[in-house]
C-alpha positions, 0 to 999 in steps of 0.5 A: 470493217475488213472481213475474211473467209474465217469470220464464220469459223471464229464465230463458231469457235467463240460460241463453242467456248462460251457454251452456247448452242447455235439456237441460243446465239441466233436468238440473242443476235436476232437472226434465224438459226439457219442463217447463223448456221450458214454464217458459221460455215462461211457460206454467208458474209456478215458485217455491220449491225448483224456482226455487232449483235453477234459480237455483243451476244458473245461478249467480244468486240466485233474486231475479234470476229472480223479478223483484224487482230488475226490479220495483224498476228498473221503478218507477225507470224509470216515475219517470224517464219521469213526471219527464221527461214522456215518453210511454214504454211504462210497462206494459213497464218491467219487461220492459225492465229484465229484458232490459237491466238495465244500461241500466235502471240507467243511466237510474235513476241519471241520474234520481236525479242530475238530482233531486239537481242540481235540489235543489242548484240550488233551494238555491243559488238560494234563497241567492243571492236571499235570503241576506244573507251572500251579498249582503255577500260579493259586495259585498266581492268587487266592491269589491276587484275595482274597487279592484284594477282602478283601482290597476292602471290608474293604474300602467299609465297613469302610467309616470313616477309618483314612487317613493314613490307607486308603492310606495304603489300597489303596496302597495295593489294587493297588499292589495286582491289578497289581499282579493279572493282571501280573499273569493273563497275564503270565498265558494266555501267558503260555497257548497260547504260543507254542514255549518254547522261548516265554513262557520262562518256558519250561522244559530242556527236552522240550528244548532238544526234540524241538531242536532235532525235528527241526533237524529231530532227525538225526544229520549228523554232529555227524555221521561225527564225530563232537564233541557232547559237541561243538554241544550242546553248539553251539545250540542257541535253547538250552537256559538253562544250564540244557537243554545243559547238557541234550543235551550233555548227549544225543549227547554223547550217540548218538555218542556212538551208531553210533560208534557201529551201523554205519549208512550205515551197519545198514540201509543195515541190517535193509532193509535186515532183517526188524525191529527186535531189538533183531536180530539187536542187535545180528548182531552188538553185542550190547544191544537192548537199543542201537538199539532202540536209533539208530532207533530213529536217522535214517534219515526221509527216513528210515521211521517213528519211535517213541521212549519213554524212562523212568527211574525206577520211570516210568517218561518219560525222552525222547520222540520222538512222532509219529502222532497218538500216543500222549505222555503226557508232564507231569505226568504218561503215560498209565500203559498198555504201553509195556514200563512199562511191560518191566520196571517190567521185566528187561532183558526180551524183550516185543513185542505187537501191540497196538491201541491208543485211539482216534476218529481214533484209530491208530495201532502201533507195539511196542518193549520194553526193560529194563535193570539195570546198576550199575554205582557205582558198585555192592555196589551201587544202580541199575539204571533201564531204559526202552526203547520202540520203536514204528512204525505204524502198517500195520498188521491186528492183535489183538491189546492191547487198550492203551491211553495217560494217565488216565486223558484224556483217553476216553476208558471205562471199563479199569481195569488199570484206576487210576482216572476218565477222565476229558474229553470224556467218560472214567468215 
């Protein structure tokens, strides 16, 4: 059990709060008062059975005295200070957490809440700036509101209107009011609803990605040779025909990749050689894109791996996110992603360490690869698709600053910015 220099201080403060004298606690714990005095003044380390007896006498778990909870709370306090940019006494975070656990828990909880709210704002901002469904919904509301206002003005300003016309205007007013109420209710449901099944207007791509996320992105049945089409048709979460079609395509590609890169040998080589898509592709005689997709379908215990795929227009056609690396649901992503650098140079491998903008900037190692295929032969158009795989970075190296999309990126002075941000400081 890890101990730190404040174990004795915690014992002393717990004893004082319990109203015990030092001699009483020493007797209950089976140690001498002088030895307990040295412990309480952090002059003797305490562990094992002695710590257990002292904790039992104080009625607390040993972990509370050993400082494990304070260590976690201290890390949360340092995270909150870093996010707020406050020059706090970081080296005394555990001491503060030990002395004032309630205040430490409050600060940590508020920091978590701030992070959650910022993520919600980013998601809603993304929708408001790019979502065609939202744009159509707002247009419907404004149209209904204008119609209600116009009809109400006519009725209010024309007291001697003929009965037939008044009845017609009143009927129109009732219909427009109902349209306005229904539109507002649908819009609120769209913004508040998280589950695609509740809103009923999730895109097929979102349906597929939500289903894969619920499966952990790894499908043992498919690894065992299950029929991709049957697996897609048997998934009730894939409500729309378009989502099932996308699922069939993805699962057929998954099965093809698994045949070329069998799970057990692939994991063995990955553990031996490390994550180098080019080397892995050479070992198995395939292209890097297949390796990228295979990395994104490994079991969770293999480690966190994110995947982004875009077509030749730059539109994201597949998204497996990672915590700290936000992916836009609508519209264009950050043009500084290695994904788009690879898109402009098909066949040339790209590798970079990037740092995602945010209150707590996170670093990621990225590999990107784009390739051109000719499904209709050389006489047909070339179809370009770019892949980018990313993992949390553990290296201390220079990083390329990137964001999610310009509309919600807080970075200032970015040469690649397309438009001002609607939140943060990126103006």
